[in-house]
N, CA, C, O and CB atoms as a CASP TS submission, in Angstrom:
PFRMAT TS
TARGET T0000
AUTHOR 0000-0000-0000
METHOD Language model
MODEL 1
PARENT N/A
ATOM      1  N   MET     1     -32.403   3.918  -3.064  1.00  0.00           N
ATOM      2  CA  MET     1     -31.719   4.862  -3.900  1.00  0.00           C
ATOM      3  C   MET     1     -30.304   4.301  -4.340  1.00  0.00           C
ATOM      4  O   MET     1     -29.632   3.613  -3.572  1.00  0.00           O
ATOM      5  CB  MET     1     -31.581   6.216  -3.135  1.00  0.00           C
ATOM      6  N   ILE     2     -29.912   4.614  -5.546  1.00  0.00           N
ATOM      7  CA  ILE     2     -28.723   4.147  -6.066  1.00  0.00           C
ATOM      8  C   ILE     2     -27.812   5.475  -6.363  1.00  0.00           C
ATOM      9  O   ILE     2     -28.226   6.427  -7.024  1.00  0.00           O
ATOM     10  CB  ILE     2     -29.024   3.234  -7.368  1.00  0.00           C
ATOM     11  N   ILE     3     -26.670   5.405  -5.849  1.00  0.00           N
ATOM     12  CA  ILE     3     -25.738   6.565  -5.950  1.00  0.00           C
ATOM     13  C   ILE     3     -24.592   6.152  -6.873  1.00  0.00           C
ATOM     14  O   ILE     3     -23.806   5.290  -6.479  1.00  0.00           O
ATOM     15  CB  ILE     3     -25.179   7.013  -4.509  1.00  0.00           C
ATOM     16  N   LYS     4     -24.460   6.670  -7.986  1.00  0.00           N
ATOM     17  CA  LYS     4     -23.138   6.307  -8.777  1.00  0.00           C
ATOM     18  C   LYS     4     -22.088   7.359  -8.740  1.00  0.00           C
ATOM     19  O   LYS     4     -22.294   8.540  -9.019  1.00  0.00           O
ATOM     20  CB  LYS     4     -23.431   6.045 -10.279  1.00  0.00           C
ATOM     21  N   ILE     5     -20.705   6.742  -8.299  1.00  0.00           N
ATOM     22  CA  ILE     5     -19.755   7.425  -8.281  1.00  0.00           C
ATOM     23  C   ILE     5     -18.511   7.295  -9.481  1.00  0.00           C
ATOM     24  O   ILE     5     -18.416   6.173  -9.978  1.00  0.00           O
ATOM     25  CB  ILE     5     -19.412   7.207  -7.056  1.00  0.00           C
ATOM     26  N   THR     6     -17.746   8.138  -9.883  1.00  0.00           N
ATOM     27  CA  THR     6     -16.599   7.733 -10.624  1.00  0.00           C
ATOM     28  C   THR     6     -15.566   7.075  -9.973  1.00  0.00           C
ATOM     29  O   THR     6     -15.555   7.090  -8.742  1.00  0.00           O
ATOM     30  CB  THR     6     -16.069   8.740 -11.201  1.00  0.00           C
ATOM     31  N   GLU     7     -14.510   6.377 -10.722  1.00  0.00           N
ATOM     32  CA  GLU     7     -13.528   5.743 -10.020  1.00  0.00           C
ATOM     33  C   GLU     7     -12.489   6.705  -9.274  1.00  0.00           C
ATOM     34  O   GLU     7     -11.871   6.318  -8.282  1.00  0.00           O
ATOM     35  CB  GLU     7     -12.862   4.864 -10.960  1.00  0.00           C
ATOM     36  N   SER     8     -12.350   7.875  -9.769  1.00  0.00           N
ATOM     37  CA  SER     8     -11.730   8.794  -9.059  1.00  0.00           C
ATOM     38  C   SER     8     -12.249   9.414  -7.720  1.00  0.00           C
ATOM     39  O   SER     8     -11.545   9.774  -6.776  1.00  0.00           O
ATOM     40  CB  SER     8     -11.557   9.680  -9.883  1.00  0.00           C
ATOM     41  N   GLN     9     -13.641   9.473  -7.813  1.00  0.00           N
ATOM     42  CA  GLN     9     -14.310   9.831  -6.442  1.00  0.00           C
ATOM     43  C   GLN     9     -14.159   8.622  -5.496  1.00  0.00           C
ATOM     44  O   GLN     9     -13.976   8.862  -4.302  1.00  0.00           O
ATOM     45  CB  GLN     9     -15.934  10.197  -6.614  1.00  0.00           C
ATOM     46  N   ALA    10     -14.215   7.400  -5.904  1.00  0.00           N
ATOM     47  CA  ALA    10     -14.072   6.269  -5.214  1.00  0.00           C
ATOM     48  C   ALA    10     -12.545   6.171  -4.477  1.00  0.00           C
ATOM     49  O   ALA    10     -12.381   5.765  -3.327  1.00  0.00           O
ATOM     50  CB  ALA    10     -14.370   5.127  -6.218  1.00  0.00           C
ATOM     51  N   LYS    11     -11.585   6.578  -5.280  1.00  0.00           N
ATOM     52  CA  LYS    11     -10.374   6.553  -4.719  1.00  0.00           C
ATOM     53  C   LYS    11     -10.101   7.582  -3.572  1.00  0.00           C
ATOM     54  O   LYS    11      -9.265   7.439  -2.680  1.00  0.00           O
ATOM     55  CB  LYS    11      -9.480   6.701  -5.750  1.00  0.00           C
ATOM     56  N   LYS    12     -10.969   8.674  -3.751  1.00  0.00           N
ATOM     57  CA  LYS    12     -10.802   9.777  -2.710  1.00  0.00           C
ATOM     58  C   LYS    12     -11.629   9.282  -1.384  1.00  0.00           C
ATOM     59  O   LYS    12     -11.262   9.598  -0.252  1.00  0.00           O
ATOM     60  CB  LYS    12     -11.413  11.302  -3.318  1.00  0.00           C
ATOM     61  N   LEU    13     -12.737   8.505  -1.629  1.00  0.00           N
ATOM     62  CA  LEU    13     -13.540   8.090  -0.505  1.00  0.00           C
ATOM     63  C   LEU    13     -12.862   6.947   0.203  1.00  0.00           C
ATOM     64  O   LEU    13     -12.694   6.956   1.423  1.00  0.00           O
ATOM     65  CB  LEU    13     -14.941   7.697  -0.949  1.00  0.00           C
ATOM     66  N   PHE    14     -12.487   5.991  -0.559  1.00  0.00           N
ATOM     67  CA  PHE    14     -12.051   4.762  -0.018  1.00  0.00           C
ATOM     68  C   PHE    14     -10.720   4.455  -0.066  1.00  0.00           C
ATOM     69  O   PHE    14     -10.354   3.396   0.444  1.00  0.00           O
ATOM     70  CB  PHE    14     -12.655   3.798  -0.560  1.00  0.00           C
ATOM     71  N   GLY    15      -9.836   5.270  -0.644  1.00  0.00           N
ATOM     72  CA  GLY    15      -8.383   5.088  -0.836  1.00  0.00           C
ATOM     73  C   GLY    15      -8.158   4.297  -2.124  1.00  0.00           C
ATOM     74  O   GLY    15      -8.945   3.530  -2.679  1.00  0.00           O
ATOM     75  N   GLU    16      -6.889   4.653  -2.492  1.00  0.00           N
ATOM     76  CA  GLU    16      -6.300   3.913  -3.643  1.00  0.00           C
ATOM     77  C   GLU    16      -5.874   2.328  -3.293  1.00  0.00           C
ATOM     78  O   GLU    16      -5.036   2.089  -2.422  1.00  0.00           O
ATOM     79  CB  GLU    16      -4.981   4.755  -4.125  1.00  0.00           C
ATOM     80  N   LYS    17      -6.476   1.370  -3.989  1.00  0.00           N
ATOM     81  CA  LYS    17      -5.992   0.005  -3.847  1.00  0.00           C
ATOM     82  C   LYS    17      -4.643  -0.264  -4.600  1.00  0.00           C
ATOM     83  O   LYS    17      -4.392   0.183  -5.719  1.00  0.00           O
ATOM     84  CB  LYS    17      -7.069  -0.949  -4.357  1.00  0.00           C
ATOM     85  N   ILE    18      -3.860  -0.999  -3.900  1.00  0.00           N
ATOM     86  CA  ILE    18      -2.380  -1.155  -4.329  1.00  0.00           C
ATOM     87  C   ILE    18      -2.201  -2.713  -4.476  1.00  0.00           C
ATOM     88  O   ILE    18      -2.491  -3.398  -3.495  1.00  0.00           O
ATOM     89  CB  ILE    18      -1.260  -0.483  -3.166  1.00  0.00           C
ATOM     90  N   GLU    19      -1.824  -3.224  -5.428  1.00  0.00           N
ATOM     91  CA  GLU    19      -1.473  -4.597  -5.503  1.00  0.00           C
ATOM     92  C   GLU    19      -0.037  -4.981  -5.805  1.00  0.00           C
ATOM     93  O   GLU    19       0.556  -4.517  -6.779  1.00  0.00           O
ATOM     94  CB  GLU    19      -2.274  -5.169  -6.454  1.00  0.00           C
ATOM     95  N   CYS    20       0.480  -5.783  -5.005  1.00  0.00           N
ATOM     96  CA  CYS    20       1.972  -6.083  -5.239  1.00  0.00           C
ATOM     97  C   CYS    20       1.954  -7.495  -6.235  1.00  0.00           C
ATOM     98  O   CYS    20       0.999  -8.243  -6.447  1.00  0.00           O
ATOM     99  CB  CYS    20       2.849  -6.359  -3.601  1.00  0.00           C
ATOM    100  N   LYS    21       3.195  -7.570  -6.704  1.00  0.00           N
ATOM    101  CA  LYS    21       3.288  -8.685  -7.611  1.00  0.00           C
ATOM    102  C   LYS    21       3.242  -9.997  -6.965  1.00  0.00           C
ATOM    103  O   LYS    21       3.091 -10.992  -7.674  1.00  0.00           O
ATOM    104  CB  LYS    21       4.478  -8.598  -8.374  1.00  0.00           C
ATOM    105  N   CYS    22       3.359 -10.110  -5.654  1.00  0.00           N
ATOM    106  CA  CYS    22       3.274 -11.406  -4.832  1.00  0.00           C
ATOM    107  C   CYS    22       1.882 -11.656  -4.630  1.00  0.00           C
ATOM    108  O   CYS    22       1.506 -12.722  -4.142  1.00  0.00           O
ATOM    109  CB  CYS    22       4.010 -11.352  -3.436  1.00  0.00           C
ATOM    110  N   GLY    23       0.988 -10.638  -5.012  1.00  0.00           N
ATOM    111  CA  GLY    23      -0.568 -10.994  -4.724  1.00  0.00           C
ATOM    112  C   GLY    23      -1.231 -10.403  -3.531  1.00  0.00           C
ATOM    113  O   GLY    23      -2.440 -10.485  -3.314  1.00  0.00           O
ATOM    114  N   HIS    24      -0.274  -9.740  -2.693  1.00  0.00           N
ATOM    115  CA  HIS    24      -0.927  -9.014  -1.446  1.00  0.00           C
ATOM    116  C   HIS    24      -1.244  -7.681  -2.038  1.00  0.00           C
ATOM    117  O   HIS    24      -0.515  -7.061  -2.812  1.00  0.00           O
ATOM    118  CB  HIS    24       0.092  -8.867  -0.043  1.00  0.00           C
ATOM    119  N   SER    25      -2.479  -7.287  -1.563  1.00  0.00           N
ATOM    120  CA  SER    25      -3.123  -5.996  -1.784  1.00  0.00           C
ATOM    121  C   SER    25      -3.555  -5.032  -0.589  1.00  0.00           C
ATOM    122  O   SER    25      -3.906  -5.585   0.454  1.00  0.00           O
ATOM    123  CB  SER    25      -4.279  -6.288  -2.521  1.00  0.00           C
ATOM    124  N   TRP    26      -3.559  -3.977  -0.634  1.00  0.00           N
ATOM    125  CA  TRP    26      -3.837  -2.851   0.472  1.00  0.00           C
ATOM    126  C   TRP    26      -4.371  -1.746  -0.035  1.00  0.00           C
ATOM    127  O   TRP    26      -4.352  -1.533  -1.247  1.00  0.00           O
ATOM    128  CB  TRP    26      -2.663  -2.382   1.202  1.00  0.00           C
ATOM    129  N   VAL    27      -4.908  -0.920   0.834  1.00  0.00           N
ATOM    130  CA  VAL    27      -5.391   0.338   0.463  1.00  0.00           C
ATOM    131  C   VAL    27      -4.437   1.384   0.900  1.00  0.00           C
ATOM    132  O   VAL    27      -4.001   1.354   2.051  1.00  0.00           O
ATOM    133  CB  VAL    27      -6.729   0.570   1.009  1.00  0.00           C
ATOM    134  N   LYS    28      -4.118   2.214   0.147  1.00  0.00           N
ATOM    135  CA  LYS    28      -3.147   3.331   0.351  1.00  0.00           C
ATOM    136  C   LYS    28      -3.807   4.375   1.480  1.00  0.00           C
ATOM    137  O   LYS    28      -4.826   5.043   1.303  1.00  0.00           O
ATOM    138  CB  LYS    28      -2.850   4.118  -1.165  1.00  0.00           C
ATOM    139  N   GLU    29      -3.006   4.354   2.645  1.00  0.00           N
ATOM    140  CA  GLU    29      -3.501   5.355   3.680  1.00  0.00           C
ATOM    141  C   GLU    29      -2.712   6.709   3.427  1.00  0.00           C
ATOM    142  O   GLU    29      -1.603   6.779   2.898  1.00  0.00           O
ATOM    143  CB  GLU    29      -3.245   4.789   5.256  1.00  0.00           C
ATOM    144  N   LYS    30      -3.422   7.704   3.865  1.00  0.00           N
ATOM    145  CA  LYS    30      -2.827   9.160   3.847  1.00  0.00           C
ATOM    146  C   LYS    30      -1.507   9.282   4.664  1.00  0.00           C
ATOM    147  O   LYS    30      -0.571   9.930   4.196  1.00  0.00           O
ATOM    148  CB  LYS    30      -3.899  10.219   4.472  1.00  0.00           C
ATOM    149  N   ASP    31      -1.409   8.645   5.928  1.00  0.00           N
ATOM    150  CA  ASP    31      -0.317   8.890   6.676  1.00  0.00           C
ATOM    151  C   ASP    31       0.606   7.814   6.774  1.00  0.00           C
ATOM    152  O   ASP    31       1.237   7.525   7.791  1.00  0.00           O
ATOM    153  CB  ASP    31      -0.678   9.273   7.864  1.00  0.00           C
ATOM    154  N   ASP    32       0.662   7.184   5.587  1.00  0.00           N
ATOM    155  CA  ASP    32       1.533   5.850   5.401  1.00  0.00           C
ATOM    156  C   ASP    32       2.770   6.541   4.753  1.00  0.00           C
ATOM    157  O   ASP    32       2.680   7.163   3.695  1.00  0.00           O
ATOM    158  CB  ASP    32       0.780   4.525   4.335  1.00  0.00           C
ATOM    159  N   LYS    33       3.969   6.389   5.474  1.00  0.00           N
ATOM    160  CA  LYS    33       5.353   6.992   5.034  1.00  0.00           C
ATOM    161  C   LYS    33       5.851   6.204   3.843  1.00  0.00           C
ATOM    162  O   LYS    33       6.546   6.752   2.988  1.00  0.00           O
ATOM    163  CB  LYS    33       6.489   6.927   6.238  1.00  0.00           C
ATOM    164  N   GLN    34       5.497   4.879   3.767  1.00  0.00           N
ATOM    165  CA  GLN    34       5.919   3.902   2.685  1.00  0.00           C
ATOM    166  C   GLN    34       4.658   3.209   1.972  1.00  0.00           C
ATOM    167  O   GLN    34       4.468   2.005   2.139  1.00  0.00           O
ATOM    168  CB  GLN    34       6.872   2.751   3.345  1.00  0.00           C
ATOM    169  N   PRO    35       3.892   3.896   1.264  1.00  0.00           N
ATOM    170  CA  PRO    35       2.481   3.397   0.779  1.00  0.00           C
ATOM    171  C   PRO    35       2.795   2.280  -0.256  1.00  0.00           C
ATOM    172  O   PRO    35       1.976   1.387  -0.471  1.00  0.00           O
ATOM    173  CB  PRO    35       1.524   4.657   0.053  1.00  0.00           C
ATOM    174  N   TYR    36       3.931   2.339  -0.859  1.00  0.00           N
ATOM    175  CA  TYR    36       4.023   1.535  -1.987  1.00  0.00           C
ATOM    176  C   TYR    36       5.056   0.193  -1.627  1.00  0.00           C
ATOM    177  O   TYR    36       5.465  -0.588  -2.486  1.00  0.00           O
ATOM    178  CB  TYR    36       4.568   2.501  -3.234  1.00  0.00           C
ATOM    179  N   LEU    37       5.325   0.126  -0.395  1.00  0.00           N
ATOM    180  CA  LEU    37       6.216  -0.921   0.125  1.00  0.00           C
ATOM    181  C   LEU    37       5.278  -2.191   0.548  1.00  0.00           C
ATOM    182  O   LEU    37       4.506  -2.145   1.505  1.00  0.00           O
ATOM    183  CB  LEU    37       7.103  -0.325   1.424  1.00  0.00           C
ATOM    184  N   CYS    38       5.407  -3.051  -0.087  1.00  0.00           N
ATOM    185  CA  CYS    38       4.671  -4.476   0.328  1.00  0.00           C
ATOM    186  C   CYS    38       5.182  -5.075   1.724  1.00  0.00           C
ATOM    187  O   CYS    38       6.339  -5.480   1.844  1.00  0.00           O
ATOM    188  CB  CYS    38       4.991  -5.683  -0.871  1.00  0.00           C
ATOM    189  N   HIS    39       4.475  -5.101   2.521  1.00  0.00           N
ATOM    190  CA  HIS    39       4.972  -5.351   3.947  1.00  0.00           C
ATOM    191  C   HIS    39       4.905  -6.843   4.137  1.00  0.00           C
ATOM    192  O   HIS    39       5.133  -7.310   5.253  1.00  0.00           O
ATOM    193  CB  HIS    39       4.077  -4.575   5.097  1.00  0.00           C
ATOM    194  N   ILE    40       4.609  -7.617   3.125  1.00  0.00           N
ATOM    195  CA  ILE    40       4.639  -9.170   3.092  1.00  0.00           C
ATOM    196  C   ILE    40       6.112  -9.468   2.482  1.00  0.00           C
ATOM    197  O   ILE    40       7.024  -9.951   3.152  1.00  0.00           O
ATOM    198  CB  ILE    40       3.313  -9.874   2.076  1.00  0.00           C
ATOM    199  N   CYS    41       6.208  -9.120   1.156  1.00  0.00           N
ATOM    200  CA  CYS    41       7.697  -9.530   0.383  1.00  0.00           C
ATOM    201  C   CYS    41       8.644  -8.374   0.358  1.00  0.00           C
ATOM    202  O   CYS    41       9.805  -8.687   0.094  1.00  0.00           O
ATOM    203  CB  CYS    41       7.504  -9.983  -1.273  1.00  0.00           C
ATOM    204  N   GLY    42       8.404  -7.085   0.577  1.00  0.00           N
ATOM    205  CA  GLY    42       9.427  -6.210   0.485  1.00  0.00           C
ATOM    206  C   GLY    42       9.572  -5.427  -0.777  1.00  0.00           C
ATOM    207  O   GLY    42      10.429  -4.550  -0.887  1.00  0.00           O
ATOM    208  N   TRP    43       8.685  -5.760  -1.790  1.00  0.00           N
ATOM    209  CA  TRP    43       8.782  -5.332  -3.140  1.00  0.00           C
ATOM    210  C   TRP    43       8.307  -3.836  -2.894  1.00  0.00           C
ATOM    211  O   TRP    43       7.316  -3.619  -2.198  1.00  0.00           O
ATOM    212  CB  TRP    43       7.855  -6.256  -4.242  1.00  0.00           C
ATOM    213  N   ASP    44       9.055  -2.783  -3.494  1.00  0.00           N
ATOM    214  CA  ASP    44       8.707  -1.380  -3.498  1.00  0.00           C
ATOM    215  C   ASP    44       8.277  -1.013  -4.862  1.00  0.00           C
ATOM    216  O   ASP    44       9.122  -0.790  -5.730  1.00  0.00           O
ATOM    217  CB  ASP    44       9.857  -0.505  -3.038  1.00  0.00           C
ATOM    218  N   LEU    45       6.890  -0.931  -5.123  1.00  0.00           N
ATOM    219  CA  LEU    45       6.154  -0.643  -6.308  1.00  0.00           C
ATOM    220  C   LEU    45       6.556   0.602  -7.015  1.00  0.00           C
ATOM    221  O   LEU    45       6.438   0.705  -8.236  1.00  0.00           O
ATOM    222  CB  LEU    45       4.778  -0.570  -5.997  1.00  0.00           C
ATOM    223  N   LYS    46       7.055   1.598  -6.221  1.00  0.00           N
ATOM    224  CA  LYS    46       7.442   2.789  -6.962  1.00  0.00           C
ATOM    225  C   LYS    46       8.818   2.862  -7.382  1.00  0.00           C
ATOM    226  O   LYS    46       9.109   3.613  -8.313  1.00  0.00           O
ATOM    227  CB  LYS    46       7.176   3.925  -6.218  1.00  0.00           C
ATOM    228  N   ASN    47       9.815   2.082  -6.731  1.00  0.00           N
ATOM    229  CA  ASN    47      11.183   2.052  -7.147  1.00  0.00           C
ATOM    230  C   ASN    47      11.354   0.778  -7.954  1.00  0.00           C
ATOM    231  O   ASN    47      12.382   0.616  -8.612  1.00  0.00           O
ATOM    232  CB  ASN    47      12.162   2.122  -5.933  1.00  0.00           C
ATOM    233  N   LYS    48      10.317  -0.203  -7.929  1.00  0.00           N
ATOM    234  CA  LYS    48      10.508  -1.375  -8.737  1.00  0.00           C
ATOM    235  C   LYS    48      11.698  -2.152  -8.468  1.00  0.00           C
ATOM    236  O   LYS    48      12.488  -2.486  -9.351  1.00  0.00           O
ATOM    237  CB  LYS    48      10.523  -1.029 -10.068  1.00  0.00           C
ATOM    238  N   LYS    49      11.845  -2.493  -7.010  1.00  0.00           N
ATOM    239  CA  LYS    49      13.051  -3.290  -6.514  1.00  0.00           C
ATOM    240  C   LYS    49      12.501  -3.755  -5.122  1.00  0.00           C
ATOM    241  O   LYS    49      11.541  -3.214  -4.574  1.00  0.00           O
ATOM    242  CB  LYS    49      14.546  -2.355  -6.403  1.00  0.00           C
ATOM    243  N   TYR    50      13.196  -4.799  -4.610  1.00  0.00           N
ATOM    244  CA  TYR    50      13.005  -5.194  -3.338  1.00  0.00           C
ATOM    245  C   TYR    50      13.829  -4.291  -2.264  1.00  0.00           C
ATOM    246  O   TYR    50      15.002  -3.975  -2.464  1.00  0.00           O
ATOM    247  CB  TYR    50      13.368  -6.635  -3.286  1.00  0.00           C
ATOM    248  N   ASP    51      13.148  -3.933  -1.184  1.00  0.00           N
ATOM    249  CA  ASP    51      13.795  -3.153  -0.151  1.00  0.00           C
ATOM    250  C   ASP    51      13.869  -3.663   1.161  1.00  0.00           C
ATOM    251  O   ASP    51      13.232  -3.075   2.035  1.00  0.00           O
ATOM    252  CB  ASP    51      13.220  -1.985  -0.049  1.00  0.00           C
ATOM    253  N   ASP    52      14.607  -4.759   1.475  1.00  0.00           N
ATOM    254  CA  ASP    52      14.792  -5.616   2.612  1.00  0.00           C
ATOM    255  C   ASP    52      14.920  -4.698   3.924  1.00  0.00           C
ATOM    256  O   ASP    52      14.303  -4.894   4.970  1.00  0.00           O
ATOM    257  CB  ASP    52      16.091  -6.542   2.386  1.00  0.00           C
ATOM    258  N   ILE    53      15.741  -3.763   3.704  1.00  0.00           N
ATOM    259  CA  ILE    53      16.157  -2.768   4.965  1.00  0.00           C
ATOM    260  C   ILE    53      14.747  -2.106   5.397  1.00  0.00           C
ATOM    261  O   ILE    53      14.443  -2.206   6.586  1.00  0.00           O
ATOM    262  CB  ILE    53      17.391  -1.422   4.470  1.00  0.00           C
ATOM    263  N   ARG    54      13.925  -1.481   4.579  1.00  0.00           N
ATOM    264  CA  ARG    54      12.664  -0.654   4.974  1.00  0.00           C
ATOM    265  C   ARG    54      11.672  -1.813   5.463  1.00  0.00           C
ATOM    266  O   ARG    54      10.970  -1.599   6.451  1.00  0.00           O
ATOM    267  CB  ARG    54      11.982   0.312   3.605  1.00  0.00           C
ATOM    268  N   LEU    55      11.600  -3.069   4.769  1.00  0.00           N
ATOM    269  CA  LEU    55      10.763  -4.003   5.380  1.00  0.00           C
ATOM    270  C   LEU    55      11.093  -4.540   6.748  1.00  0.00           C
ATOM    271  O   LEU    55      10.185  -4.817   7.532  1.00  0.00           O
ATOM    272  CB  LEU    55      10.663  -5.028   4.546  1.00  0.00           C
ATOM    273  N   PHE    56      12.352  -4.694   7.057  1.00  0.00           N
ATOM    274  CA  PHE    56      12.937  -5.007   8.290  1.00  0.00           C
ATOM    275  C   PHE    56      12.590  -4.065   9.275  1.00  0.00           C
ATOM    276  O   PHE    56      12.191  -4.450  10.373  1.00  0.00           O
ATOM    277  CB  PHE    56      14.314  -5.108   8.199  1.00  0.00           C
ATOM    278  N   LYS    57      12.717  -2.667   8.954  1.00  0.00           N
ATOM    279  CA  LYS    57      12.436  -1.649   9.971  1.00  0.00           C
ATOM    280  C   LYS    57      11.035  -1.403  10.249  1.00  0.00           C
ATOM    281  O   LYS    57      10.655  -0.898  11.306  1.00  0.00           O
ATOM    282  CB  LYS    57      13.015  -0.418   9.607  1.00  0.00           C
ATOM    283  N   PHE    58      10.210  -1.782   9.240  1.00  0.00           N
ATOM    284  CA  PHE    58       8.807  -1.683   9.349  1.00  0.00           C
ATOM    285  C   PHE    58       8.312  -2.759  10.416  1.00  0.00           C
ATOM    286  O   PHE    58       7.511  -2.490  11.311  1.00  0.00           O
ATOM    287  CB  PHE    58       8.148  -1.886   7.927  1.00  0.00           C
ATOM    288  N   TRP    59       8.744  -3.700  10.262  1.00  0.00           N
ATOM    289  CA  TRP    59       8.206  -5.057  11.195  1.00  0.00           C
ATOM    290  C   TRP    59       8.898  -4.838  12.603  1.00  0.00           C
ATOM    291  O   TRP    59       8.257  -5.069  13.628  1.00  0.00           O
ATOM    292  CB  TRP    59       8.759  -6.765  10.484  1.00  0.00           C
ATOM    293  N   LYS    60      10.207  -4.391  12.651  1.00  0.00           N
ATOM    294  CA  LYS    60      10.761  -4.017  13.907  1.00  0.00           C
ATOM    295  C   LYS    60       9.947  -3.108  14.661  1.00  0.00           C
ATOM    296  O   LYS    60       9.665  -3.350  15.835  1.00  0.00           O
ATOM    297  CB  LYS    60      12.015  -3.457  13.742  1.00  0.00           C
ATOM    298  N   GLN    61       9.499  -1.947  13.989  1.00  0.00           N
ATOM    299  CA  GLN    61       8.761  -0.926  14.694  1.00  0.00           C
ATOM    300  C   GLN    61       7.438  -1.644  15.081  1.00  0.00           C
ATOM    301  O   GLN    61       7.094  -1.644  16.263  1.00  0.00           O
ATOM    302  CB  GLN    61       8.531   0.418  13.788  1.00  0.00           C
ATOM    303  N   LYS    62       6.716  -2.229  14.172  1.00  0.00           N
ATOM    304  CA  LYS    62       5.409  -2.702  14.327  1.00  0.00           C
ATOM    305  C   LYS    62       5.509  -3.807  15.594  1.00  0.00           C
ATOM    306  O   LYS    62       4.553  -3.859  16.368  1.00  0.00           O
ATOM    307  CB  LYS    62       4.862  -3.349  12.861  1.00  0.00           C
ATOM    308  N   LEU    63       6.495  -4.558  15.774  1.00  0.00           N
ATOM    309  CA  LEU    63       6.452  -5.474  16.877  1.00  0.00           C
ATOM    310  C   LEU    63       6.993  -4.962  18.248  1.00  0.00           C
ATOM    311  O   LEU    63       6.885  -5.657  19.258  1.00  0.00           O
ATOM    312  CB  LEU    63       7.195  -6.653  16.486  1.00  0.00           C
ATOM    313  N   ASN    64       7.618  -3.644  18.261  1.00  0.00           N
ATOM    314  CA  ASN    64       8.011  -3.094  19.572  1.00  0.00           C
ATOM    315  C   ASN    64       6.919  -2.282  20.053  1.00  0.00           C
ATOM    316  O   ASN    64       7.007  -1.709  21.138  1.00  0.00           O
ATOM    317  CB  ASN    64       9.290  -2.276  19.519  1.00  0.00           C
TER
END
């Protein structure tokens, strides 16, 4: 059996895929407080600028 779904249905089921300009990509998670911040290079896709402070805080929290 083949089931076809629309792109919007796929986003609801699997999450929205986000791709940074550095090439890193991820799936947006519902509980993520910073879903548009690339955790590799620090580029904020929503604000269109680097956010080194939030990137540092993310990794500091992740490593503790």
